[in-house]
C-alpha positions as CSV (number, residue, x, y, z in Angstrom):
1,M,-47.6,-1.4,-174.4
2,A,-49.3,-2.2,-177.6
3,Y,-47.4,-3.1,-180.7
4,E,-48.3,-1.8,-184.1
5,G,-51.5,-3.3,-185.3
6,G,-52.7,-4.1,-181.7
7,L,-50.4,-7.2,-181.4
8,S,-48.2,-7.7,-178.4
9,A,-44.6,-6.6,-178.8
10,P,-42.1,-9.3,-179.9
11,H,-40.5,-11.0,-176.9
12,H,-36.9,-12.4,-176.9
13,V,-34.7,-13.5,-174.1
14,V,-30.9,-13.9,-174.5
15,I,-28.7,-15.1,-171.6
16,E,-24.9,-14.9,-172.1
17,E,-22.6,-17.0,-169.9
18,R,-25.2,-16.6,-167.0
19,K,-23.7,-13.1,-166.5
20,S,-25.8,-11.0,-168.9
21,L,-29.5,-11.1,-169.8
22,T,-31.2,-9.2,-172.5
23,V,-35.0,-9.1,-172.8
24,S,-37.3,-7.5,-175.4
25,G,-41.0,-7.0,-175.1
26,V,-40.6,-5.5,-171.6
27,E,-43.7,-3.4,-170.5
28,D,-42.8,-2.5,-166.9
29,V,-40.3,-3.3,-164.1
30,E,-42.4,-4.1,-161.1
31,R,-39.6,-4.3,-158.5
32,F,-35.9,-5.1,-158.4
33,D,-33.1,-5.6,-156.0
34,E,-29.7,-7.3,-156.2
35,N,-31.3,-10.8,-155.9
36,S,-34.4,-10.6,-158.1
37,I,-36.1,-8.6,-160.8
38,V,-39.8,-8.8,-161.5
39,L,-41.0,-7.5,-164.8
40,S,-44.1,-7.5,-167.0
41,T,-43.5,-8.6,-170.6
42,S,-45.7,-9.0,-173.6
43,K,-45.8,-12.7,-172.7
44,G,-46.5,-12.5,-169.0
45,A,-44.8,-11.8,-165.7
46,M,-41.1,-12.7,-165.6
47,V,-38.9,-13.2,-162.6
48,V,-35.1,-13.1,-162.8
49,S,-33.2,-14.5,-159.8
50,G,-29.6,-14.4,-158.9
51,E,-27.0,-12.4,-157.1
52,N,-25.4,-9.0,-157.7
53,L,-28.1,-8.2,-160.3
54,H,-28.2,-4.7,-161.7
55,I,-30.1,-3.1,-164.5
56,E,-27.6,-2.0,-167.1
57,K,-30.1,-0.6,-169.6
58,L,-33.8,0.0,-169.5
59,S,-35.9,1.4,-172.3
60,L,-39.6,1.1,-171.8
61,D,-40.3,3.0,-175.0
62,G,-38.4,0.3,-176.9
63,G,-39.3,-2.5,-174.5
64,D,-35.7,-3.4,-173.9
65,L,-33.9,-4.5,-170.7
66,K,-30.3,-5.5,-170.1
67,V,-29.3,-7.1,-166.7
68,E,-25.8,-7.9,-165.5
69,G,-24.9,-10.1,-162.6
70,D,-24.9,-13.8,-161.6
71,I,-28.1,-15.1,-163.1
72,D,-29.5,-18.3,-161.4
73,A,-33.0,-18.5,-162.9
74,V,-35.5,-17.0,-165.3
75,S,-39.1,-18.0,-164.9
76,Y,-42.6,-16.9,-166.1
77,E,-45.6,-16.7,-163.9
78,D,-48.1,-17.3,-166.8
79,D,-48.4,-16.2,-170.4
80,G,-52.2,-16.1,-170.7
81,P,-54.6,-13.2,-170.2
82,A,-55.7,-14.7,-166.8
83,S,-52.2,-13.9,-165.5
84,H,-52.9,-10.2,-165.2
85,G,-52.2,-9.4,-161.6
86,G,-51.9,-13.1,-160.6
87,F,-48.3,-13.0,-159.6
88,L,-48.4,-9.7,-157.9
89,S,-51.6,-10.4,-156.0
90,R,-50.1,-13.6,-154.6
91,L,-46.8,-11.8,-153.9
92,L,-48.6,-9.1,-151.9
93,R,-50.8,-11.5,-149.8
C-alpha cells in the first residue's frame, strides 16, 4: 500500500488495558489464530501474541486493524527494506 506522494502510510499502535489493540498502516494480514496475528505494516512485519485474540475490525483500504483479546506481546521483525520476506521465509523453513 503506497501512501499519497509515494511515502509509506502512517503507522500507529495503541494498546488499551492489554485487551484491545488498534493498528494503523496495516498492509496485509499474513495469518491469524486465537494465539497470534502476523501482519505486514508500513514499518515492517508485526507479530501480536496472546490468548483469545480475534480481529474486531479490518480495513485494508484504510490500513486499520482492531484486535480484541488478552494481548501478551507485540513485536516487529524488522523495519528496514531488507525485511521483505525475512520473517515469513524463516517461519516457513
